[in-house]
C-alpha positions as CSV (number, residue, x, y, z in Angstrom):
1,M,245.0,101.1,221.6
2,K,244.2,97.2,220.4
3,Y,245.9,98.2,216.9
4,V,249.1,99.2,218.9
5,T,249.1,95.9,221.1
6,G,248.4,93.5,217.4
7,I,251.4,95.3,215.9
8,A,253.8,94.9,219.0
9,A,252.8,91.3,218.8
10,I,253.3,90.6,215.4
11,L,256.6,92.3,215.6
12,L,257.5,90.3,218.3
13,A,256.5,87.0,216.7
14,V,258.5,87.8,213.5
15,A,261.3,88.9,215.4
16,S,261.4,85.6,217.8
17,P,262.5,82.7,215.4
18,Q,265.6,85.2,214.0
19,V,266.9,85.6,217.6
20,L,266.2,82.0,218.2
21,A,268.0,81.1,215.3
22,A,271.4,83.1,215.9
23,P,272.9,80.3,218.0
24,A,272.3,77.9,215.7
25,S,273.5,79.8,212.7
26,C,276.8,80.4,214.5
27,E,277.2,76.8,215.3
28,R,276.5,76.3,211.3
29,V,279.1,78.7,210.4
30,K,281.9,77.4,212.9
31,S,281.6,73.9,211.6
32,D,281.8,75.1,208.0
33,I,284.8,77.0,208.8
34,E,286.1,74.2,211.0
35,Q,285.9,71.8,208.6
36,R,287.4,73.8,205.6
37,I,290.6,74.5,207.9
38,I,291.0,70.5,208.5
39,N,290.3,70.0,204.7
40,N,293.2,72.4,204.1
41,G,295.6,69.9,206.0
42,V,295.3,71.2,209.7
43,A,294.9,68.7,212.4
44,E,291.5,69.1,214.3
45,S,293.6,68.9,217.7
46,S,296.1,71.9,216.6
47,F,293.5,74.8,216.7
48,T,290.3,75.9,218.4
49,L,287.2,78.0,217.3
50,N,285.1,80.0,219.6
51,I,282.4,82.0,219.2
52,V,282.2,85.5,221.2
53,P,280.5,88.7,220.9
54,N,281.9,91.5,218.9
55,D,282.9,93.4,221.8
56,Q,285.1,90.5,223.0
57,A,286.5,89.4,219.4
58,D,290.0,91.3,220.4
59,Q,291.8,88.4,222.2
60,P,295.5,87.9,221.8
61,D,296.8,84.9,219.9
62,S,293.4,84.7,218.2
63,L,292.1,85.3,214.8
64,V,288.9,86.3,213.7
65,V,287.9,83.9,210.6
66,G,284.0,84.7,210.7
67,H,281.1,86.2,211.7
68,C,277.5,85.5,212.0
69,A,274.3,86.1,213.6
70,N,273.8,89.2,211.8
71,D,277.5,90.3,212.4
72,T,276.9,90.2,216.1
73,H,279.3,87.6,216.8
74,K,282.7,86.9,215.7
75,I,284.2,83.3,215.4
76,L,287.8,83.1,216.9
77,Y,290.8,80.8,215.4
78,T,293.3,80.0,217.9
79,R,296.2,77.6,217.2
80,T,297.3,75.4,219.9
81,N,300.4,73.0,220.6
82,S,298.7,69.8,221.5
83,G,294.8,70.0,221.9
84,N,294.0,72.7,224.1
85,A,297.2,74.9,225.0
86,P,297.5,78.2,223.1
87,A,300.4,78.0,220.9
88,N,303.7,79.5,222.3
89,S,304.7,83.3,221.4
90,S,307.6,83.4,223.2
91,P,311.0,85.2,221.5
92,A,313.8,83.1,219.8
93,Q,317.1,83.5,220.6
94,D,317.4,86.6,218.4
95,G,314.6,88.2,219.8
96,H,311.9,88.1,217.3
97,V,308.6,86.0,217.9
98,A,309.3,82.5,216.7
99,E,306.5,81.4,214.1
100,P,305.2,78.0,215.2
101,Q,305.8,75.3,212.5
């Protein structure tokens, strides 16, 4: 019985750093992606990046631009007009959705 308890303790000790490192890993990946977007000439105030669990990644007006935490979370890019408001996706006069400029 001590053998089983010992193995369980070892498994928990090995798994704990990976679980604790997941949020830091996601923040690092998000920061890297954010810097790449800014380096491509996109203003920092014109987009947001959000870290969400995989089951919440299907959000309107968002694009998956990365993944982290052993592919358990996605990083979503959302374009904004002025800081935090989502971009307008209302139809143009001809009935098609206008591309934000």
